[in-house]
C-alpha positions as protocol buffer text, in pm:
chain_id: "A"
residue {
  index: 1
  type: MET
  ca { x: 1502 y: -6863 z: -13108 }
}
residue {
  index: 2
  type: ILE
  ca { x: 1138 y: -6792 z: -13101 }
}
residue {
  index: 3
  type: PHE
  ca { x: 948 y: -6632 z: -12812 }
}
residue {
  index: 4
  type: GLU
  ca { x: 572 y: -6657 z: -12857 }
}
residue {
  index: 5
  type: MET
  ca { x: 474 y: -6462 z: -12534 }
}
residue {
  index: 6
  type: ILE
  ca { x: 613 y: -6259 z: -12246 }
}
residue {
  index: 7
  type: MET
  ca { x: 627 y: -6498 z: -11951 }
}
residue {
  index: 8
  type: THR
  ca { x: 524 y: -6430 z: -11597 }
}
residue {
  index: 9
  type: ASP
  ca { x: 762 y: -6535 z: -11325 }
}
residue {
  index: 10
  type: THR
  ca { x: 554 y: -6847 z: -11257 }
}
residue {
  index: 11
  type: GLU
  ca { x: 552 y: -6939 z: -11626 }
}
residue {
  index: 12
  type: LEU
  ca { x: 916 y: -6869 z: -11657 }
}
residue {
  index: 13
  type: LYS
  ca { x: 1006 y: -7083 z: -11355 }
}
residue {
  index: 14
  type: ARG
  ca { x: 792 y: -7375 z: -11491 }
}
residue {
  index: 15
  type: PHE
  ca { x: 971 y: -7341 z: -11828 }
}
residue {
  index: 16
  type: LEU
  ca { x: 1325 y: -7324 z: -11670 }
}
residue {
  index: 17
  type: ASP
  ca { x: 1252 y: -7615 z: -11443 }
}
residue {
  index: 18
  type: SER
  ca { x: 1128 y: -7830 z: -11738 }
}
residue {
  index: 19
  type: GLN
  ca { x: 1440 y: -7749 z: -11948 }
}
residue {
  index: 20
  type: ALA
  ca { x: 1674 y: -7807 z: -11657 }
}
residue {
  index: 21
  type: ALA
  ca { x: 1520 y: -8153 z: -11608 }
}
residue {
  index: 22
  type: ARG
  ca { x: 1541 y: -8216 z: -11978 }
}
residue {
  index: 23
  type: PHE
  ca { x: 1920 y: -8141 z: -11999 }
}
residue {
  index: 24
  type: ASP
  ca { x: 2043 y: -8235 z: -11639 }
}
residue {
  index: 25
  type: CYS
  ca { x: 2065 y: -8596 z: -11719 }
}
residue {
  index: 26
  type: VAL
  ca { x: 2336 y: -8858 z: -11794 }
}
residue {
  index: 27
  type: ASP
  ca { x: 2307 y: -8812 z: -12171 }
}
residue {
  index: 28
  type: PHE
  ca { x: 2453 y: -8459 z: -12116 }
}
residue {
  index: 29
  type: ILE
  ca { x: 2786 y: -8615 z: -12009 }
}
residue {
  index: 30
  type: ALA
  ca { x: 2921 y: -8779 z: -12321 }
}
residue {
  index: 31
  type: GLU
  ca { x: 2976 y: -8463 z: -12535 }
}
residue {
  index: 32
  type: ASP
  ca { x: 3065 y: -8230 z: -12250 }
}
residue {
  index: 33
  type: PRO
  ca { x: 3397 y: -8154 z: -12083 }
}
residue {
  index: 34
  type: ILE
  ca { x: 3250 y: -8298 z: -11764 }
}
residue {
  index: 35
  type: SER
  ca { x: 3306 y: -8640 z: -11926 }
}
residue {
  index: 36
  type: ILE
  ca { x: 3676 y: -8601 z: -11843 }
}
residue {
  index: 37
  type: PRO
  ca { x: 3642 y: -8615 z: -11462 }
}
residue {
  index: 38
  type: HIS
  ca { x: 3380 y: -8882 z: -11501 }
}
residue {
  index: 39
  type: ARG
  ca { x: 3670 y: -9106 z: -11622 }
}
residue {
  index: 40
  type: CYS
  ca { x: 3786 y: -9107 z: -11257 }
}
residue {
  index: 41
  type: SER
  ca { x: 3652 y: -9256 z: -10938 }
}
residue {
  index: 42
  type: ARG
  ca { x: 3880 y: -9113 z: -10654 }
}
residue {
  index: 43
  type: PRO
  ca { x: 3786 y: -8760 z: -10535 }
}
residue {
  index: 44
  type: ASP
  ca { x: 4135 y: -8621 z: -10588 }
}
residue {
  index: 45
  type: ASP
  ca { x: 4153 y: -8752 z: -10940 }
}
residue {
  index: 46
  type: ILE
  ca { x: 3805 y: -8619 z: -11015 }
}
residue {
  index: 47
  type: ALA
  ca { x: 3906 y: -8276 z: -10879 }
}
residue {
  index: 48
  type: ILE
  ca { x: 4228 y: -8256 z: -11087 }
}
residue {
  index: 49
  type: ALA
  ca { x: 4085 y: -8389 z: -11400 }
}
residue {
  index: 50
  type: GLY
  ca { x: 3783 y: -8160 z: -11371 }
}
residue {
  index: 51
  type: PHE
  ca { x: 4010 y: -7852 z: -11318 }
}
residue {
  index: 52
  type: LEU
  ca { x: 4226 y: -7923 z: -11624 }
}
residue {
  index: 53
  type: ALA
  ca { x: 3916 y: -7989 z: -11838 }
}
residue {
  index: 54
  type: ALA
  ca { x: 3753 y: -7672 z: -11715 }
}
residue {
  index: 55
  type: THR
  ca { x: 4074 y: -7476 z: -11785 }
}
residue {
  index: 56
  type: ILE
  ca { x: 4052 y: -7543 z: -12160 }
}
residue {
  index: 57
  type: ALA
  ca { x: 3680 y: -7544 z: -12182 }
}
residue {
  index: 58
  type: TRP
  ca { x: 3627 y: -7283 z: -12449 }
}
residue {
  index: 59
  type: GLY
  ca { x: 3563 y: -7345 z: -12820 }
}
residue {
  index: 60
  type: GLN
  ca { x: 3409 y: -7659 z: -12970 }
}
residue {
  index: 61
  type: ARG
  ca { x: 3321 y: -7920 z: -12704 }
}
residue {
  index: 62
  type: LYS
  ca { x: 3451 y: -8203 z: -12922 }
}
residue {
  index: 63
  type: SER
  ca { x: 3790 y: -8035 z: -12940 }
}
residue {
  index: 64
  type: ILE
  ca { x: 3793 y: -7961 z: -12571 }
}
residue {
  index: 65
  type: VAL
  ca { x: 3714 y: -8321 z: -12478 }
}
residue {
  index: 66
  type: LYS
  ca { x: 3981 y: -8462 z: -12719 }
}
residue {
  index: 67
  type: SER
  ca { x: 4256 y: -8231 z: -12576 }
}
residue {
  index: 68
  type: ALA
  ca { x: 4157 y: -8285 z: -12214 }
}
residue {
  index: 69
  type: ASN
  ca { x: 4155 y: -8663 z: -12270 }
}
residue {
  index: 70
  type: GLN
  ca { x: 4511 y: -8628 z: -12401 }
}
residue {
  index: 71
  type: LEU
  ca { x: 4627 y: -8457 z: -12087 }
}
residue {
  index: 72
  type: ILE
  ca { x: 4476 y: -8732 z: -11863 }
}
residue {
  index: 73
  type: ASN
  ca { x: 4614 y: -8999 z: -12084 }
}
residue {
  index: 74
  type: TRP
  ca { x: 4964 y: -8847 z: -12053 }
}
residue {
  index: 75
  type: MET
  ca { x: 4912 y: -8888 z: -11681 }
}
residue {
  index: 76
  type: ASP
  ca { x: 4838 y: -9256 z: -11718 }
}
residue {
  index: 77
  type: GLY
  ca { x: 4477 y: -9184 z: -11611 }
}
residue {
  index: 78
  type: ALA
  ca { x: 4590 y: -9112 z: -11255 }
}
residue {
  index: 79
  type: PRO
  ca { x: 4613 y: -8732 z: -11229 }
}
residue {
  index: 80
  type: HIS
  ca { x: 4655 y: -8708 z: -10848 }
}
residue {
  index: 81
  type: ASP
  ca { x: 4944 y: -8962 z: -10848 }
}
residue {
  index: 82
  type: PHE
  ca { x: 5110 y: -8780 z: -11126 }
}
residue {
  index: 83
  type: ILE
  ca { x: 5067 y: -8428 z: -10979 }
}
residue {
  index: 84
  type: THR
  ca { x: 5197 y: -8529 z: -10636 }
}
residue {
  index: 85
  type: ASN
  ca { x: 5500 y: -8729 z: -10762 }
}
residue {
  index: 86
  type: CYS
  ca { x: 5595 y: -8554 z: -11093 }
}
residue {
  index: 87
  type: THR
  ca { x: 5949 y: -8439 z: -11160 }
}
residue {
  index: 88
  type: GLU
  ca { x: 6068 y: -8187 z: -11411 }
}
residue {
  index: 89
  type: ALA
  ca { x: 6150 y: -8474 z: -11637 }
}
residue {
  index: 90
  type: ASP
  ca { x: 5788 y: -8593 z: -11613 }
}
residue {
  index: 91
  type: LEU
  ca { x: 5668 y: -8253 z: -11727 }
}
residue {
  index: 92
  type: GLN
  ca { x: 5867 y: -8236 z: -12046 }
}
residue {
  index: 93
  type: PRO
  ca { x: 5609 y: -8408 z: -12261 }
}
residue {
  index: 94
  type: PHE
  ca { x: 5354 y: -8144 z: -12158 }
}
residue {
  index: 95
  type: GLU
  ca { x: 5570 y: -7870 z: -12308 }
}
residue {
  index: 96
  type: LYS
  ca { x: 5440 y: -7990 z: -12646 }
}
residue {
  index: 97
  type: PHE
  ca { x: 5072 y: -7949 z: -12544 }
}
residue {
  index: 98
  type: VAL
  ca { x: 4873 y: -7696 z: -12736 }
}
residue {
  index: 99
  type: TYR
  ca { x: 4507 y: -7611 z: -12719 }
}
residue {
  index: 100
  type: ARG
  ca { x: 4426 y: -7286 z: -12898 }
}
residue {
  index: 101
  type: THR
  ca { x: 4615 y: -7020 z: -12689 }
}
residue {
  index: 102
  type: PHE
  ca { x: 4688 y: -7254 z: -12402 }
}
residue {
  index: 103
  type: ASN
  ca { x: 5038 y: -7371 z: -12489 }
}
residue {
  index: 104
  type: GLY
  ca { x: 5312 y: -7593 z: -12339 }
}
residue {
  index: 105
  type: THR
  ca { x: 5439 y: -7314 z: -12114 }
}
residue {
  index: 106
  type: ASP
  ca { x: 5090 y: -7253 z: -11970 }
}
residue {
  index: 107
  type: CYS
  ca { x: 5033 y: -7630 z: -11928 }
}
residue {
  index: 108
  type: THR
  ca { x: 5352 y: -7700 z: -11736 }
}
residue {
  index: 109
  type: THR
  ca { x: 5289 y: -7391 z: -11519 }
}
residue {
  index: 110
  type: PHE
  ca { x: 4944 y: -7522 z: -11436 }
}
residue {
  index: 111
  type: LEU
  ca { x: 5089 y: -7860 z: -11343 }
}
residue {
  index: 112
  type: ARG
  ca { x: 5358 y: -7717 z: -11130 }
}
residue {
  index: 113
  type: SER
  ca { x: 5096 y: -7503 z: -10955 }
}
residue {
  index: 114
  type: LEU
  ca { x: 4878 y: -7798 z: -10894 }
}
residue {
  index: 115
  type: HIS
  ca { x: 5185 y: -7980 z: -10743 }
}
residue {
  index: 116
  type: ASN
  ca { x: 5246 y: -7682 z: -10510 }
}
residue {
  index: 117
  type: ILE
  ca { x: 4873 y: -7682 z: -10416 }
}
residue {
  index: 118
  type: TYR
  ca { x: 4867 y: -8048 z: -10324 }
}
residue {
  index: 119
  type: MET
  ca { x: 5213 y: -8055 z: -10157 }
}
residue {
  index: 120
  type: ASN
  ca { x: 5184 y: -7727 z: -9961 }
}
residue {
  index: 121
  type: HIS
  ca { x: 4814 y: -7629 z: -9935 }
}
residue {
  index: 122
  type: GLY
  ca { x: 4612 y: -7940 z: -9892 }
}
residue {
  index: 123
  type: GLY
  ca { x: 4467 y: -7967 z: -10237 }
}
residue {
  index: 124
  type: LEU
  ca { x: 4218 y: -7789 z: -10468 }
}
residue {
  index: 125
  type: GLU
  ca { x: 3929 y: -7834 z: -10236 }
}
residue {
  index: 126
  type: GLN
  ca { x: 4117 y: -7698 z: -9932 }
}
residue {
  index: 127
  type: VAL
  ca { x: 4233 y: -7380 z: -10114 }
}
residue {
  index: 128
  type: VAL
  ca { x: 3889 y: -7297 z: -10257 }
}
residue {
  index: 129
  type: THR
  ca { x: 3711 y: -7374 z: -9926 }
}
residue {
  index: 130
  type: GLU
  ca { x: 3952 y: -7149 z: -9731 }
}
residue {
  index: 131
  type: GLY
  ca { x: 3875 y: -6868 z: -9970 }
}
residue {
  index: 132
  type: PHE
  ca { x: 3505 y: -6923 z: -9932 }
}
residue {
  index: 133
  type: LYS
  ca { x: 3509 y: -6941 z: -9559 }
}
residue {
  index: 134
  type: SER
  ca { x: 3720 y: -6629 z: -9511 }
}
residue {
  index: 135
  type: SER
  ca { x: 3506 y: -6424 z: -9745 }
}
residue {
  index: 136
  type: GLY
  ca { x: 3166 y: -6588 z: -9747 }
}
residue {
  index: 137
  type: SER
  ca { x: 3134 y: -6564 z: -10122 }
}
residue {
  index: 138
  type: ILE
  ca { x: 3226 y: -6745 z: -10435 }
}
residue {
  index: 139
  type: ARG
  ca { x: 3390 y: -6431 z: -10561 }
}
residue {
  index: 140
  type: GLY
  ca { x: 3622 y: -6438 z: -10258 }
}
residue {
  index: 141
  type: ALA
  ca { x: 3683 y: -6811 z: -10299 }
}
residue {
  index: 142
  type: LEU
  ca { x: 3800 y: -6758 z: -10664 }
}
residue {
  index: 143
  type: SER
  ca { x: 4007 y: -6451 z: -10578 }
}
residue {
  index: 144
  type: HIS
  ca { x: 4197 y: -6644 z: -10303 }
}
residue {
  index: 145
  type: PHE
  ca { x: 4238 y: -6944 z: -10533 }
}
residue {
  index: 146
  type: TYR
  ca { x: 4390 y: -6711 z: -10802 }
}
residue {
  index: 147
  type: GLN
  ca { x: 4642 y: -6570 z: -10560 }
}
residue {
  index: 148
  type: VAL
  ca { x: 4747 y: -6908 z: -10434 }
}
residue {
  index: 149
  type: PHE
  ca { x: 4770 y: -7060 z: -10784 }
}
residue {
  index: 150
  type: PHE
  ca { x: 5009 y: -6795 z: -10913 }
}
residue {
  index: 151
  type: GLU
  ca { x: 5236 y: -6780 z: -10603 }
}
residue {
  index: 152
  type: ILE
  ca { x: 5487 y: -6996 z: -10796 }
}
residue {
  index: 153
  type: ASP
  ca { x: 5723 y: -6849 z: -11057 }
}
residue {
  index: 154
  type: HIS
  ca { x: 5529 y: -6809 z: -11390 }
}
residue {
  index: 155
  type: GLN
  ca { x: 5513 y: -6603 z: -11701 }
}
residue {
  index: 156
  type: HIS
  ca { x: 5269 y: -6328 z: -11702 }
}
residue {
  index: 157
  type: ARG
  ca { x: 5100 y: -6469 z: -12022 }
}
residue {
  index: 158
  type: THR
  ca { x: 4973 y: -6765 z: -11825 }
}
residue {
  index: 159
  type: GLU
  ca { x: 4765 y: -6557 z: -11591 }
}
residue {
  index: 160
  type: LYS
  ca { x: 4505 y: -6506 z: -11868 }
}
residue {
  index: 161
  type: HIS
  ca { x: 4408 y: -6872 z: -11849 }
}
residue {
  index: 162
  type: LEU
  ca { x: 4275 y: -6850 z: -11488 }
}
residue {
  index: 163
  type: ALA
  ca { x: 3998 y: -6598 z: -11440 }
}
residue {
  index: 164
  type: ASN
  ca { x: 3994 y: -6351 z: -11148 }
}
residue {
  index: 165
  type: PRO
  ca { x: 3652 y: -6197 z: -11066 }
}
residue {
  index: 166
  type: ASP
  ca { x: 3838 y: -5908 z: -10888 }
}
residue {
  index: 167
  type: LYS
  ca { x: 3934 y: -5810 z: -11239 }
}
residue {
  index: 168
  type: GLY
  ca { x: 3580 y: -5810 z: -11356 }
}
residue {
  index: 169
  type: SER
  ca { x: 3593 y: -6159 z: -11525 }
}
residue {
  index: 170
  type: ALA
  ca { x: 3274 y: -6360 z: -11533 }
}
residue {
  index: 171
  type: SER
  ca { x: 3495 y: -6649 z: -11443 }
}
residue {
  index: 172
  type: LYS
  ca { x: 3279 y: -6890 z: -11646 }
}
residue {
  index: 173
  type: ARG
  ca { x: 3504 y: -7186 z: -11640 }
}
residue {
  index: 174
  type: MET
  ca { x: 3579 y: -7175 z: -11270 }
}
residue {
  index: 175
  type: ASN
  ca { x: 3211 y: -7132 z: -11181 }
}
residue {
  index: 176
  type: MET
  ca { x: 3141 y: -7434 z: -11404 }
}
residue {
  index: 177
  type: TYR
  ca { x: 3411 y: -7624 z: -11232 }
}
residue {
  index: 178
  type: LEU
  ca { x: 3261 y: -7539 z: -10890 }
}
residue {
  index: 179
  type: ARG
  ca { x: 2920 y: -7651 z: -11013 }
}
residue {
  index: 180
  type: TRP
  ca { x: 3076 y: -7990 z: -11098 }
}
residue {
  index: 181
  type: MET
  ca { x: 3258 y: -8031 z: -10763 }
}
residue {
  index: 182
  type: VAL
  ca { x: 2991 y: -7879 z: -10520 }
}
residue {
  index: 183
  type: ARG
  ca { x: 2646 y: -7937 z: -10670 }
}
residue {
  index: 184
  type: GLN
  ca { x: 2448 y: -8234 z: -10537 }
}
residue {
  index: 185
  type: SER
  ca { x: 2268 y: -8304 z: -10871 }
}
residue {
  index: 186
  type: GLY
  ca { x: 2111 y: -8642 z: -10798 }
}
residue {
  index: 187
  type: THR
  ca { x: 2122 y: -8713 z: -11164 }
}
residue {
  index: 188
  type: GLY
  ca { x: 2474 y: -8840 z: -11196 }
}
residue {
  index: 189
  type: VAL
  ca { x: 2601 y: -8537 z: -11390 }
}
residue {
  index: 190
  type: ASP
  ca { x: 2765 y: -8315 z: -11118 }
}
residue {
  index: 191
  type: PHE
  ca { x: 2969 y: -8482 z: -10858 }
}
residue {
  index: 192
  type: GLY
  ca { x: 2887 y: -8299 z: -10530 }
}
residue {
  index: 193
  type: ILE
  ca { x: 3215 y: -8421 z: -10366 }
}
residue {
  index: 194
  type: TRP
  ca { x: 3308 y: -8084 z: -10199 }
}
residue {
  index: 195
  type: LYS
  ca { x: 3083 y: -8064 z: -9889 }
}
residue {
  index: 196
  type: ASN
  ca { x: 3202 y: -7740 z: -9724 }
}
residue {
  index: 197
  type: ILE
  ca { x: 3053 y: -7495 z: -9976 }
}
residue {
  index: 198
  type: PRO
  ca { x: 2681 y: -7483 z: -9999 }
}
residue {
  index: 199
  type: GLN
  ca { x: 2534 y: -7520 z: -10343 }
}
residue {
  index: 200
  type: SER
  ca { x: 2301 y: -7228 z: -10271 }
}
residue {
  index: 201
  type: ALA
  ca { x: 2617 y: -7006 z: -10285 }
}
residue {
  index: 202
  type: LEU
  ca { x: 2722 y: -7120 z: -10623 }
}
residue {
  index: 203
  type: CYS
  ca { x: 2727 y: -6870 z: -10913 }
}
residue {
  index: 204
  type: ILE
  ca { x: 2604 y: -6921 z: -11271 }
}
residue {
  index: 205
  type: PRO
  ca { x: 2868 y: -7005 z: -11532 }
}
residue {
  index: 206
  type: LEU
  ca { x: 2812 y: -6715 z: -11768 }
}
residue {
  index: 207
  type: ASP
  ca { x: 2921 y: -6734 z: -12130 }
}
residue {
  index: 208
  type: VAL
  ca { x: 2790 y: -6587 z: -12447 }
}
residue {
  index: 209
  type: HIS
  ca { x: 2518 y: -6860 z: -12488 }
}
residue {
  index: 210
  type: VAL
  ca { x: 2393 y: -6825 z: -12137 }
}
residue {
  index: 211
  type: GLY
  ca { x: 2401 y: -6452 z: -12160 }
}
residue {
  index: 212
  type: ASN
  ca { x: 2209 y: -6426 z: -12481 }
}
residue {
  index: 213
  type: VAL
  ca { x: 1935 y: -6667 z: -12367 }
}
residue {
  index: 214
  type: SER
  ca { x: 1909 y: -6495 z: -12032 }
}
residue {
  index: 215
  type: ARG
  ca { x: 1860 y: -6150 z: -12188 }
}
residue {
  index: 216
  type: GLN
  ca { x: 1600 y: -6277 z: -12429 }
}
residue {
  index: 217
  type: LEU
  ca { x: 1414 y: -6434 z: -12137 }
}
residue {
  index: 218
  type: GLY
  ca { x: 1434 y: -6106 z: -11942 }
}
residue {
  index: 219
  type: LEU
  ca { x: 1660 y: -6262 z: -11678 }
}
residue {
  index: 220
  type: LEU
  ca { x: 1961 y: -6030 z: -11733 }
}
residue {
  index: 221
  type: THR
  ca { x: 1970 y: -5663 z: -11810 }
}
residue {
  index: 222
  type: ARG
  ca { x: 2343 y: -5604 z: -11802 }
}
residue {
  index: 223
  type: LYS
  ca { x: 2498 y: -5603 z: -12147 }
}
residue {
  index: 224
  type: GLN
  ca { x: 2843 y: -5716 z: -12063 }
}
residue {
  index: 225
  type: ASN
  ca { x: 2922 y: -6074 z: -11970 }
}
residue {
  index: 226
  type: ASP
  ca { x: 3126 y: -5981 z: -11660 }
}
residue {
  index: 227
  type: TRP
  ca { x: 3112 y: -6054 z: -11284 }
}
residue {
  index: 228
  type: GLN
  ca { x: 2854 y: -5799 z: -11228 }
}
residue {
  index: 229
  type: ALA
  ca { x: 2628 y: -5974 z: -11478 }
}
residue {
  index: 230
  type: VAL
  ca { x: 2703 y: -6309 z: -11307 }
}
residue {
  index: 231
  type: GLU
  ca { x: 2580 y: -6166 z: -10973 }
}
residue {
  index: 232
  type: GLU
  ca { x: 2266 y: -6013 z: -11136 }
}
residue {
  index: 233
  type: LEU
  ca { x: 2169 y: -6336 z: -11314 }
}
residue {
  index: 234
  type: THR
  ca { x: 2244 y: -6562 z: -11020 }
}
residue {
  index: 235
  type: ALA
  ca { x: 2038 y: -6347 z: -10790 }
}
residue {
  index: 236
  type: ARG
  ca { x: 1749 y: -6366 z: -11035 }
}
residue {
  index: 237
  type: LEU
  ca { x: 1778 y: -6745 z: -11064 }
}
residue {
  index: 238
  type: ARG
  ca { x: 1785 y: -6771 z: -10675 }
}
residue {
  index: 239
  type: GLN
  ca { x: 1438 y: -6636 z: -10682 }
}
residue {
  index: 240
  type: PHE
  ca { x: 1321 y: -6946 z: -10862 }
}
residue {
  index: 241
  type: CYS
  ca { x: 1540 y: -7197 z: -10668 }
}
residue {
  index: 242
  type: PRO
  ca { x: 1718 y: -7056 z: -10371 }
}
residue {
  index: 243
  type: GLU
  ca { x: 1880 y: -7388 z: -10273 }
}
residue {
  index: 244
  type: ASP
  ca { x: 2022 y: -7469 z: -10627 }
}
residue {
  index: 245
  type: PRO
  ca { x: 2020 y: -7171 z: -10850 }
}
residue {
  index: 246
  type: VAL
  ca { x: 2294 y: -7310 z: -11093 }
}
residue {
  index: 247
  type: LYS
  ca { x: 2071 y: -7596 z: -11191 }
}
residue {
  index: 248
  type: TYR
  ca { x: 1941 y: -7361 z: -11457 }
}
residue {
  index: 249
  type: ASP
  ca { x: 2281 y: -7364 z: -11622 }
}
residue {
  index: 250
  type: PHE
  ca { x: 2174 y: -7676 z: -11803 }
}
residue {
  index: 251
  type: ALA
  ca { x: 1866 y: -7501 z: -11945 }
}
residue {
  index: 252
  type: LEU
  ca { x: 2025 y: -7174 z: -12040 }
}
residue {
  index: 253
  type: PHE
  ca { x: 2343 y: -7315 z: -12186 }
}
residue {
  index: 254
  type: SER
  ca { x: 2177 y: -7593 z: -12384 }
}
residue {
  index: 255
  type: LEU
  ca { x: 1915 y: -7370 z: -12526 }
}
residue {
  index: 256
  type: GLY
  ca { x: 2181 y: -7132 z: -12641 }
}
residue {
  index: 257
  type: VAL
  ca { x: 2448 y: -7367 z: -12775 }
}
residue {
  index: 258
  type: ASN
  ca { x: 2193 y: -7583 z: -12959 }
}
residue {
  index: 259
  type: ASN
  ca { x: 2014 y: -7275 z: -13087 }
}
residue {
  index: 260
  type: LEU
  ca { x: 1678 y: -7430 z: -12984 }
}
residue {
  index: 261
  type: GLU
  ca { x: 1346 y: -7261 z: -13031 }
}
residue {
  index: 262
  type: ILE
  ca { x: 1169 y: -7144 z: -12710 }
}
residue {
  index: 263
  type: ARG
  ca { x: 801 y: -7210 z: -12716 }
}
residue {
  index: 264
  type: ILE
  ca { x: 569 y: -7187 z: -12416 }
}
């Protein structure tokens, strides 16, 4: 990346706004994991497909999309109907699923937990919203969701596939998932179907690309990509757009993952 000058806050906001507008468009969808929930039209299908896609959203995006599509195809393209009606026999094919370190045991555990959430807790939106309302924060929402998700019997190894900010995790994939579900984008990218969490409360999905670009732009001083860094970066981005700080995810991620030059 090339930086030709140190930007003032006004210049930095203008630059980030322009890059967010550049990448927050329907062209972003096709090669991104968000294309998986875009296969669906019903809110519960969107929520489940999005959660599963976000769960395995690390590594090459082409591989993520391929594997997530496989999961939804095995559910006959109707994830909510599958999750609410599945039997142990229905789960057997998923024991063969593998995406990097997320294996068949992890996959079937996630499906069983989703079944529990929809049959006993009112669904994904209900669980996350309860955590947010009781704590007033996204951190609290994700912590509550983690506790409910793993109340079923499970192997300890599977816990690593769902982040817990109380353990310091940046929770990149869950913050990305919440962006998909909560944010009212107006561009057709994010869905905005969860209405009881304000998009102003969302936290930036922080990964190595977003972290590197943010530090080079002077937005982030913390060296570790952990929850403390998430809060620091999100607070900085709220200075530019209090009502929609995570809109800058498109700019920061795309500049980093595409290794684009930054010229002002």
